[in-house]
VOLO-385718 format. One line per 5 residues: number of its first residue (from 0); their letters; for each residue x, z, y negated of C-alpha. Coordinates in nm, 4 decimals. Layout:
NUM> A> X/Z/Y | ...
***
This chain:
0> XXXXX> -4.6579/4.8424/2.0585 | -4.3217/4.8992/2.2240 | -4.3856/5.0983/2.5408 | -4.0476/5.0994/2.7135 | -3.6880/5.0039/2.6394
5> XXXXX> -3.4339/4.9628/2.9199 | -3.0688/4.8950/2.8364 | -2.7796/4.8130/3.0711 | -2.4117/4.7839/2.9749 | -2.4832/4.7522/2.6024
10> XXXXX> -2.2193/4.9267/2.3853 | -2.1991/5.2861/2.5174 | -2.5316/5.2588/2.7009 | -2.4628/5.2012/3.0704 | -2.8129/5.2484/3.2125
15> XXXXX> -3.0621/5.3922/2.9692 | -3.4436/5.3992/2.9688 | -3.6614/5.5191/2.6807 | -4.0402/5.5563/2.6935 | -4.1983/5.5171/2.3501
20> XXXXX> -4.5358/5.6499/2.2384 | -4.7855/5.5993/1.9567 | -4.7405/5.7592/1.6173 | -4.4128/5.8476/1.4488 | -4.1034/5.8704/1.6693
25> XXXXX> -3.7768/5.9883/1.5136 | -3.4391/5.9209/1.6705 | -3.1716/6.1731/1.5742 | -2.8224/6.2688/1.6832 | -2.4732/6.3136/1.5515
30> XXXXX> -2.2896/6.0293/1.3805 | -2.1449/5.7883/1.6364 | -2.3779/5.8943/1.9157 | -2.5383/5.5488/1.9273 | -2.8658/5.5827/1.7341
35> XXXXX> -2.8305/5.2535/1.5517 | -2.7398/5.0769/1.8764 | -3.0911/5.1528/1.9994 | -3.2234/4.9627/1.6978 | -2.9654/4.6909/1.7651
40> XXXXX> -3.0954/4.6631/2.1215 | -3.4526/4.6228/1.9943 | -3.3311/4.3658/1.7386 | -3.1711/4.1749/2.0257 | -3.5055/4.1751/2.2075
45> XXXXX> -3.6568/4.0308/1.8898 | -3.4184/3.7341/1.8859 | -3.0955/3.8525/1.7184 | -2.7857/3.7011/1.8755 | -2.5868/3.9217/2.1118
50> XXXXX> -2.2101/3.9320/2.0740 | -1.9752/3.9597/2.3728 | -1.8101/4.2556/2.2016 | -2.1283/4.4594/2.2599 | -2.0946/4.4288/2.6382
55> XXXXX> -1.9757/4.7621/2.7742 | -1.6033/4.7764/2.8515 | -1.5343/4.6946/3.2155 | -1.8689/4.5171/3.2642 | -1.9381/4.1447/3.2841
60> XXXXX> -2.2896/4.1422/3.1420 | -2.5378/4.3297/2.9257 | -2.9132/4.3271/2.9729 | -3.1956/4.4595/2.7556 | -3.5594/4.4775/2.8633
65> XXXXX> -3.8659/4.5790/2.6621 | -4.2296/4.6223/2.7627 | -4.4798/4.5558/2.4836 | -4.8555/4.5931/2.4634 | -5.0086/4.2929/2.2863
70> XXXXX> -5.3363/4.1874/2.1255 | -5.5680/3.9005/2.2162 | -5.4418/3.6565/1.9496 | -5.0805/3.6818/2.0648 | -5.1941/3.6675/2.4271
75> XXXXX> -5.3746/3.3377/2.3601 | -5.0688/3.1985/2.1837 | -4.8410/3.2833/2.4777 | -5.0841/3.1283/2.7256 | -5.0859/2.8087/2.5159
80> XXXXX> -4.7046/2.8126/2.5385 | -4.7332/2.8142/2.9192 | -4.6510/3.1823/2.9699 | -4.8628/3.3856/3.2101 | -4.9771/3.7085/3.0439
85> XXXXX> -5.1527/4.0239/3.1590 | -5.2118/4.3339/2.9446 | -4.8406/4.3767/2.8609 | -4.5476/4.1391/2.8244 | -4.1902/4.1966/2.9379
90> XXXXX> -3.9152/4.0587/2.7152 | -3.5638/4.0428/2.8578 | -3.2291/3.9336/2.7129 | -2.9146/3.8890/2.9191 | -2.5625/3.7961/2.8150
95> XXXXX> -2.2601/3.7351/3.0356 | -1.9101/3.7137/2.8965 | -1.8341/3.3602/2.7820 | -2.1684/3.2250/2.8990 | -2.4903/3.1098/2.7398
100> XXXXX> -2.7360/3.3793/2.6367 | -3.0735/3.3801/2.8091 | -3.4119/3.5024/2.6882 | -3.7150/3.5638/2.9077 | -4.0809/3.6487/2.8536
105> XXXXX> -4.2512/3.7619/3.1740 | -3.9531/3.6213/3.3680 | -4.0013/3.2730/3.2187 | -3.7065/3.1303/3.0260 | -3.7935/3.0798/2.6577
110> XXXXX> -3.6070/2.9526/2.3528 | -3.4771/3.1985/2.0944 | -3.7051/3.0336/1.8385 | -4.0169/3.1089/2.0448 | -3.8898/3.4607/2.1129
115> XXXXX> -3.8409/3.5229/1.7396 | -4.1865/3.3863/1.6568 | -4.3473/3.6134/1.9164 | -4.1414/3.9162/1.8112 | -4.2321/3.8721/1.4432
120> XXXXX> -4.5940/3.9372/1.5370 | -4.5062/4.2566/1.7284 | -4.2127/4.4271/1.5561 | -4.0971/4.4702/1.1960 | -3.7316/4.5769/1.1708
125> XXXXX> -3.6706/4.7453/0.8361 | -3.3140/4.7865/0.7121 | -3.0298/4.5357/0.7205 | -3.2272/4.2889/0.9321 | -3.3145/3.9391/0.8182
130> XXXXX> -3.6286/3.8993/1.0255 | -3.8495/4.1667/0.8697 | -4.1865/4.0220/0.7759 | -4.1824/4.1300/0.4095 | -3.8731/3.9176/0.3468
135> XXXXX> -4.0823/3.6047/0.3972 | -4.2579/3.5052/0.0749 | -4.5135/3.3100/0.2791 | -4.6501/3.6469/0.4000 | -4.6931/3.7945/0.0513
140> XXXXX> -5.0046/3.5976/-0.0424 | -5.1762/3.6923/0.2837 | -5.0853/4.0594/0.2346 | -5.2091/4.0501/-0.1252 | -5.5398/3.8974/-0.0123
145> XXXXX> -5.5747/4.1650/0.2552 | -5.4971/4.4362/-0.0010 | -5.7623/4.2872/-0.2317 | -6.0127/4.2743/0.0545 | -6.0845/3.9046/0.0023
150> XXXXX> -6.0005/3.7600/0.3436 | -6.3651/3.6601/0.3915 | -6.3717/3.4923/0.0489 | -6.0514/3.3101/0.1359 | -6.2034/3.1896/0.4636
155> XXXXX> -6.5067/3.0527/0.2782 | -6.2713/2.8702/0.0400 | -6.0630/2.7371/0.3329 | -6.3793/2.5967/0.4907 | -6.4625/2.4165/0.1646
160> XXXXX> -6.1034/2.2891/0.1377 | -6.1062/2.1526/0.4936 | -6.4426/1.9872/0.4276 | -6.2922/1.8271/0.1162 | -5.9847/1.7034/0.3047
165> XXXXX> -6.2031/1.5595/0.5798 | -6.4142/1.3660/0.3293 | -6.1027/1.2503/0.1428 | -5.9601/1.1157/0.4662 | -6.2926/0.9428/0.5362
170> XXXXX> -6.2891/0.7834/0.1904 | -5.9288/0.6679/0.2352 | -6.0253/0.4993/0.5615 | -6.3235/0.3306/0.3975 | -6.1168/0.2041/0.1040
175> XXXXX> -5.8511/0.0739/0.3404 | -6.1273/-0.1040/0.5283 | -6.2392/-0.2699/0.2048 | -5.8933/-0.4225/0.1612 | -5.9020/-0.5688/0.5071
180> XXXXX> -6.2760/-0.6355/0.5168 | -6.2837/-1.0133/0.5613 | -5.9921/-1.0294/0.8008 | -6.1172/-0.7370/1.0079 | -6.4775/-0.8628/1.0107
185> XXXXX> -6.3688/-1.1999/1.1520 | -6.1497/-1.0300/1.4101 | -6.4239/-0.7910/1.5243 | -6.6772/-1.0750/1.5486 | -6.4290/-1.2756/1.7572
190> XXXXX> -6.3792/-0.9815/1.9949 | -6.7536/-0.9163/2.0276 | -6.8243/-1.2847/2.0974 | -6.5451/-1.3056/2.3558 | -6.6676/-0.9991/2.5474
195> XXXXX> -7.0362/-1.0929/2.5347 | -6.9652/-1.4539/2.6347 | -6.7856/-1.3309/2.9472 | -7.1082/-1.1587/3.0641 | -6.9216/-0.9158/3.2877
200> XXXXX> -7.1334/-0.7482/3.5553 | -7.0702/-0.4108/3.7251 | -6.9223/-0.4667/4.0731 | -6.8738/-0.8378/4.0083 | -6.4957/-0.8294/4.0359
205> XXXXX> -6.5008/-0.6591/4.3769 | -6.7569/-0.9100/4.5104 | -6.5522/-1.2060/4.3853 | -6.2288/-1.0699/4.5324 | -6.3995/-1.0400/4.8707
210> XXXXX> -6.5357/-1.3955/4.8457 | -6.1952/-1.5282/4.7417 | -6.0303/-1.3705/5.0446 | -6.2962/-1.5219/5.2746 | -6.2505/-1.8677/5.1225
215> XXXXX> -5.8721/-1.8497/5.1531 | -5.8991/-1.7505/5.5214 | -6.1838/-1.9866/5.6195 | -5.9614/-2.2253/5.8205 | -5.7969/-1.9470/6.0158
220> XXXXX> -6.1313/-1.7757/6.0731 | -6.2805/-2.1028/6.2009 | -5.9945/-2.1547/6.4499 | -6.0010/-1.7963/6.5755 | -6.3798/-1.7850/6.6148
225> XXXXX> -6.3789/-2.1209/6.8014 | -6.1157/-1.9905/7.0432 | -6.3221/-1.6772/7.1028 | -6.6329/-1.8893/7.1766 | -6.4323/-2.1034/7.4180
230> XXXXX> -6.2922/-1.8032/7.6042 | -6.6297/-1.6351/7.6205 | -6.8376/-1.9300/7.7449 | -6.7182/-2.2871/7.7170 | -6.3865/-2.2826/7.9016
235> XXXXX> -6.3632/-2.3182/8.2779 | -6.3372/-1.9663/8.4171 | -6.4805/-1.8198/8.0959 | -6.5452/-1.4517/8.0484 | -6.9222/-1.4948/8.0965
240> XXXXX> -6.8754/-1.7144/8.4040 | -6.6443/-1.4644/8.5708 | -6.8627/-1.1695/8.4750 | -7.1661/-1.3472/8.6231 | -6.9807/-1.3911/8.9536
245> XXXXX> -6.8771/-1.0267/8.9574 | -7.2341/-0.9206/8.8748 | -7.3708/-1.1239/9.1663 | -7.1198/-0.9709/9.4068 | -7.1852/-0.6160/9.2807
250> XXXXX> -7.5609/-0.6723/9.3157 | -7.5095/-0.7675/9.6796 | -7.2755/-0.4723/9.7301 | -7.5250/-0.2263/9.5808 | -7.7859/-0.3354/9.8393
255> XXXXX> -7.5405/-0.2230/10.1037 | -7.4534/0.0977/9.9189 | -7.7297/0.2262/9.6904 | -7.4787/0.4630/9.5240 | -7.3387/0.1609/9.3401
260> XXXXX> -7.6709/0.0915/9.1716 | -7.5706/0.2652/8.8496 | -7.2432/0.0723/8.8372 | -7.4385/-0.2490/8.8803 | -7.6663/-0.1541/8.5922
265> XXXXX> -7.3627/-0.0899/8.3719 | -7.2113/-0.4269/8.4575 | -7.5431/-0.5988/8.3954 | -7.5564/-0.4295/8.0527 | -7.1984/-0.5394/7.9818
270> XXXXX> -7.2841/-0.8960/8.0733 | -7.5785/-0.8849/7.8331 | -7.3538/-0.7420/7.5547 | -7.0882/-1.0103/7.6022 | -7.3619/-1.2740/7.5929
275> XXXXX> -7.4837/-1.1243/7.2613 | -7.1280/-1.1322/7.1243 | -7.0982/-1.4978/7.2212 | -7.4238/-1.5897/7.0445 | -7.3308/-1.3893/6.7286
280> XXXXX> -6.9817/-1.5412/6.7209 | -7.1314/-1.8902/6.7551 | -7.3601/-1.8168/6.4615 | -7.0639/-1.6765/6.2592 | -6.8556/-1.9859/6.3382
285> XXXXX> -7.1338/-2.2187/6.2250 | -7.1632/-2.0314/5.8946 | -6.7952/-2.0676/5.8058 | -6.7790/-2.3074/5.5182 | -6.4893/-2.3935/5.2880
290> XXXXX> -6.5425/-2.5378/4.9438 | -6.2408/-2.6047/4.7228 | -6.4714/-2.6246/4.4241 | -6.6155/-2.2810/4.4986 | -6.2661/-2.1359/4.5422
295> XXXXX> -6.1610/-2.2830/4.2070 | -6.4729/-2.1373/4.0435 | -6.4077/-1.7906/4.1903 | -6.0408/-1.7918/4.0854 | -6.1338/-1.9046/3.7341
300> XXXXX> -6.3968/-1.6311/3.7023 | -6.1503/-1.3654/3.8195 | -5.8964/-1.4885/3.5639 | -6.1618/-1.4543/3.2917 | -6.2407/-1.0978/3.4015
305> XXXXX> -5.8714/-1.0015/3.4125 | -5.8098/-1.1562/3.0711 | -6.0939/-0.9516/2.9189 | -5.9781/-0.6324/3.0932 | -5.6187/-0.6836/2.9831
310> XXXXX> -5.7294/-0.7062/2.6204 | -6.0119/-0.4527/2.6032 | -6.0027/-0.2004/2.8882 | -5.8786/-0.1213/3.2360 | -6.2286/-0.1354/3.3840
315> XXXXX> -6.5516/-0.3184/3.3019 | -6.7006/0.0151/3.1893 | -6.4105/0.0633/2.9464 | -6.4600/-0.2901/2.8154 | -6.8257/-0.2201/2.7359
320> XXXXX> -6.7358/0.1160/2.5763 | -6.4917/-0.0698/2.3527 | -6.7609/-0.3276/2.2748 | -6.9969/-0.0520/2.1586 | -6.7197/0.0946/1.9411
325> XXXXX> -6.6306/-0.2288/1.7643 | -6.9979/-0.3101/1.7100 | -7.0265/0.0261/1.5341 | -6.7139/-0.0522/1.3284 | -6.8588/-0.3888/1.2312
330> XXXXX> -7.1835/-0.2249/1.1211 | -6.9882/0.0249/0.9093 | -6.7849/-0.2520/0.7489 | -7.0985/-0.4473/0.6688 | -7.2517/-0.1385/0.5071
335> XXXXX> -6.9262/-0.0018/0.3606 | -7.0326/-0.0267/-0.0049 | -7.3186/0.2182/0.0448 | -7.0988/0.4462/0.2544 | -6.8194/0.4488/-0.0062
340> XXXXX> -7.0687/0.5394/-0.2777 | -7.2187/0.8184/-0.0667 | -6.8794/0.9667/0.0309 | -6.7514/0.9544/-0.3285 | -7.0589/1.1439/-0.4461
345> XXXXX> -7.0189/1.4124/-0.1792 | -6.6467/1.4341/-0.2498 | -6.6984/1.4967/-0.6218 | -6.9494/1.7709/-0.5478 | -6.7263/1.9451/-0.2930
350> XXXXX> -6.4164/1.9039/-0.5133 | -6.5934/2.0825/-0.7986 | -6.6976/2.3653/-0.5658 | -6.3465/2.3865/-0.4177 | -6.1766/2.4233/-0.7586
355> XXXXX> -6.4312/2.6832/-0.8678 | -6.3645/2.8858/-0.5521 | -5.9861/2.8457/-0.5922 | -6.0072/2.9691/-0.9518 | -6.2140/3.2697/-0.8441
360> XXXXX> -5.9586/3.3464/-0.5719 | -5.6769/3.3257/-0.8248 | -5.8463/3.5636/-1.0700 | -5.9113/3.8180/-0.7950 | -5.5489/3.7938/-0.6824
365> XXXXX> -5.4145/3.8551/-1.0318 | -5.6367/4.1616/-1.0652 | -5.5255/4.2879/-0.7224 | -5.1602/4.2285/-0.8171 | -5.1934/4.4708/-1.1102
370> XXXXX> -5.3439/4.7334/-0.8795 | -5.0721/4.6764/-0.6187 | -4.8026/4.7108/-0.8867 | -4.9497/5.0424/-1.0017 | -4.9649/5.1792/-0.6471
375> XXXXX> -4.6131/5.0592/-0.5664 | -4.4518/5.2145/-0.8740 | -4.6228/5.5441/-0.7994 | -4.4933/5.5510/-0.4422 | -4.1359/5.4341/-0.5061
380> XXXXX> -4.1139/5.6978/-0.7792 | -4.2032/5.9631/-0.5213 | -3.9256/5.8204/-0.3027 | -3.6578/5.8760/-0.5678 | -3.6679/5.5341/-0.7348
385> XXXXX> -3.8154/5.6414/-1.0685 | -3.6588/5.3541/-1.2634 | -3.7754/5.0832/-1.0261 | -3.9983/4.7985/-1.1401 | -4.2259/4.5903/-0.9195
390> XXXXX> -4.4561/4.2975/-0.9778 | -4.6251/4.0100/-0.8010 | -4.5228/3.6767/-0.9486 | -4.7524/3.3792/-0.9188 | -4.6684/3.0116/-0.9351
395> XXXXX> -4.9224/2.7317/-0.9524 | -4.9055/2.4879/-0.6684 | -5.0908/2.1816/-0.5526 | -5.4218/2.3027/-0.4192 | -5.4029/2.3808/-0.0486
400> XXXXX> -5.5815/2.5691/0.2259 | -5.4744/2.8996/0.0654 | -5.5816/2.8088/-0.2872 | -5.3928/2.7159/-0.6041 | -5.1407/3.0035/-0.5987
405> XXXXX> -4.8111/3.0948/-0.4415 | -4.7209/3.4633/-0.4682 | -4.3970/3.6545/-0.4167 | -4.3042/4.0206/-0.4547 | -4.0290/4.0907/-0.7119
410> XXXXX> -3.8496/4.4204/-0.7712 | -3.5608/4.5796/-0.9581 | -3.4274/4.9191/-0.8552 | -3.2103/5.0088/-1.1545 | -3.2633/5.0086/-1.5335
415> XXXXX> -3.1517/4.6880/-1.7020 | -3.1566/4.4807/-1.3843 | -3.3726/4.1714/-1.3771 | -3.6445/4.1594/-1.1171 | -3.5407/3.9764/-0.7998
420> XXXXX> -3.7263/3.8570/-0.4923 | -3.7707/4.1359/-0.2396 | -3.5440/3.9611/0.0114 | -3.2472/3.9776/-0.2298 | -3.2238/4.3573/-0.2486
425> XXXXX> -2.8767/4.4513/-0.1245 | -2.9104/4.8168/-0.0250 | -3.0499/4.8894/0.3207 | -3.1802/5.2261/0.2028 | -3.3621/5.0714/-0.0931
430> XXXXX> -3.5058/4.8004/0.1289 | -3.6364/5.0630/0.3682 | -3.7999/5.2793/0.1007 | -3.9549/4.9833/-0.0823 | -4.0831/4.8475/0.2466
435> XXXXX> -4.2160/5.1914/0.3407 | -4.4086/5.1999/0.0134 | -4.5572/4.8564/0.0777 | -4.6359/4.9436/0.4374 | -4.8111/5.2605/0.3210
440> XXXXX> -5.0290/5.0698/0.0760 | -5.0972/4.7886/0.3228 | -5.1093/4.9976/0.6406 | -5.4781/4.9324/0.6933 | -5.4397/4.5530/0.6735
445> XXXXX> -5.0869/4.4840/0.8018 | -5.1278/4.3492/1.1564 | -4.7754/4.4094/1.2906 | -4.8126/4.7022/1.5352 | -4.4546/4.8366/1.5532
450> XXXXX> -4.2307/4.9163/1.2558 | -3.8710/5.0315/1.2989 | -3.6905/5.1975/1.0073 | -3.3117/5.2180/0.9964 | -3.1373/5.3614/0.6882
455> XXXXX> -3.4632/5.4814/0.5297 | -3.2922/5.8131/0.4458 | -2.9748/5.6681/0.2924 | -2.8863/5.8501/-0.0308 | -3.1880/6.0836/-0.0407
460> XXXXX> -3.2646/6.4463/0.0358 | -3.4831/6.7389/-0.0674 | -3.8309/6.6566/-0.1947 | -3.7731/6.2818/-0.1773 | -3.6887/6.3131/0.1917
465> XXXXX> -4.0069/6.5168/0.2449 | -4.2048/6.2455/0.0657 | -4.0506/5.9818/0.2935 | -4.1484/6.1888/0.5964 | -4.5045/6.2261/0.4678
470> XXXXX> -4.5368/5.8511/0.4086 | -4.3956/5.7687/0.7507 | -4.6512/6.0031/0.9064 | -4.9281/5.8374/0.7039 | -4.8272/5.4847/0.8069
475> XXXXX> -4.8009/5.5980/1.1715 | -5.1782/5.6510/1.1736 | -5.2096/5.2706/1.1794 | -4.8776/5.1629/1.3325 | -4.6218/5.2736/1.5867
480> XXXXX> -4.3224/5.3924/1.3794 | -3.9689/5.4366/1.5147 | -3.7296/5.5852/1.2603 | -3.3554/5.6491/1.2810 | -3.2789/5.9479/1.0608
485> XXXXX> -3.0241/6.2188/0.9786 | -3.2667/6.4284/0.7782 | -3.4671/6.7264/0.9060 | -3.7299/6.6708/0.6331 | -3.8198/6.3404/0.8009
490> XXXXX> -3.7757/6.4606/1.1587 | -4.0292/6.7431/1.1285 | -4.3028/6.4914/1.0389 | -4.2741/6.3142/1.3750 | -4.5108/6.3201/1.6700
495> XXXXX> -4.2232/6.2378/1.9038 | -3.8549/6.3282/1.8814 | -3.5728/6.1536/2.0690 | -3.2188/6.2932/2.0679 | -2.9240/6.0577/2.1141
500> XXXXX> -2.5977/6.2168/2.2199 | -2.2568/6.1068/2.3363 | -2.1300/6.2238/2.6751 | -1.7701/6.1907/2.7956 | -1.6963/6.1745/3.1676
505> XXXXX> -1.3307/6.1349/3.2530 | -1.2077/5.8365/3.0572 | -1.5532/5.6930/2.9870 | -1.8047/5.7580/2.7104 | -2.1795/5.7249/2.7558
510> XXXXX> -2.4802/5.7313/2.5248 | -2.7586/5.9522/2.6610 | -3.1109/6.0131/2.5308 | -3.3681/6.2836/2.5871 | -3.7083/6.3684/2.4458
515> XXXXX> -3.7212/6.6956/2.2574 | -4.0099/6.9383/2.2583 | -4.0583/7.3015/2.1743 | -3.7375/7.5044/2.1621 | -3.5077/7.2050/2.2090
520> XXXXX> -3.6628/7.0277/1.9130 | -3.6353/7.3393/1.6985 | -3.2633/7.3669/1.7823 | -3.2044/7.0016/1.6882 | -3.3794/7.0567/1.3528
525> XXXXX> -3.1580/7.3643/1.3044 | -2.8475/7.1545/1.3757 | -2.9608/6.8981/1.1197 | -3.0185/7.1771/0.8665 | -2.6999/7.3725/0.9253
530> XXXXX> -2.4424/7.1468/1.0839 | -2.2357/7.2406/1.3880 | -2.2650/7.6175/1.3351 | -2.6229/7.7182/1.4053 | -2.7167/8.0670/1.2873
535> XXXXX> -3.0330/8.2686/1.3366 | -3.1151/8.1949/0.9757 | -3.1027/7.8178/1.0286 | -3.3093/7.8501/1.3472 | -3.5718/8.0520/1.1585
540> XXXXX> -3.5604/7.7964/0.8785 | -3.6138/7.5167/1.1327 | -3.9119/7.6998/1.2864 | -4.0629/7.7557/0.9426 | -3.9995/7.3932/0.8519
545> XXXXX> -4.1819/7.2705/1.1642 | -4.4764/7.5062/1.1101 | -4.5075/7.4014/0.7473 | -4.5214/7.0345/0.8432 | -4.7777/7.0942/1.1173
550> XX> -5.0085/7.2617/0.8636 | -5.0131/6.9520/0.6387
***
């Protein structure tokens, strides 16, 4: 639901904040006060384009912000779109003169297309607005199914349909395989033989790379290790020779000064360590061996491994995973005749069940359409459209996830007129009353939480206006309703009443809003009943009107 609307520099609204509540909210005020601009602001939040002309005179930008409570399904959708969501979402639109318009959801820039898609699940704008949900024929079948109470039946059918499509796809793949059987069999066998012949081993590549590096550096390693051996022992004045002399001198010195005993022990240990290093280096040097044949063998093996990896996987594990996959494919190809026969049998069985379920769905829909027509004609008659005609028209279509039917709502509002699609009704008032009738009938199943009516009271009064008010109140038990109205008969049915008025300060004009309760609301109803001159009689009439509505 819409919880808050904040408007800056939009038309006559300089800085305006409106808190909205559950139930039926009416917005009233004198002509020209700016009631419809509130709806225009909400429409802008829902993705309508903003025109520079709507920016308040003397200002460079206009900004509209709305806070909406949302359900889990929409929350999940927004998260999938990369938008962080808590309990509520904040939608914001900003326009600067001569610049690109921006749209934001929770302070993240979004496209107008995404904004419209999100808004269509939260708000239905009824009147002269192209984005109201009932204008989209694709929604009519879903609404009809909900009205008929067959959503569960439809889900069972959809499961059968998806099972059928999955099997059909499987059969198509199998039949395609048949066409390419010989060629593909030879190719798979070639791949399997090539991989298995290579006999790749886990860790083999790393071991070979290390051996290759050692072979390539054997000459340098031999020279360096020989030099180390020479410096340590074999050369005149070698490290070991000099250390031995120092050790002998330190041993003599420590007899003269016992405090140097520990130092002597350390040097003796060092001498032993250097001697160990010499012996180990000698052994290392003797083990260095270079074989051109071995190097050639290692390089060739690495080339084989890289060739296999380049063709079948980035790692040896991936290569063997691919091998398992193509072995499975080869087995399937070799047994494809049995598999084709089995899939065809299952497909025929599921196809029969699918068409039976689709036919049952269609019959139920046609029955529900008659009931919906009856309910619609009864309601639109109460709303002053006694000569209106309504029906649900079906067209057969290729069987799909929704069945074998397409459905669209058709209506005519005057005698002699042919029935037309709902979206082609010209009058905003007629659109609003027809939509109100549908919303009343479908209020328990329609999932859009907020409905905004503009022009619902065009061309009506008296008992018809009271009937409109009663229906709005009924629908508001399941939805948040915001209604722009001039009629007291509708206003008295509301849970919440917002007054829009125009205020002039100096040379500037401002739109102001306030919530009406108690005496203030009664006086506004009196104004709507009696015009500018409010008498005691009209005030009493207003009080009686309010009391009468509260007793319903």
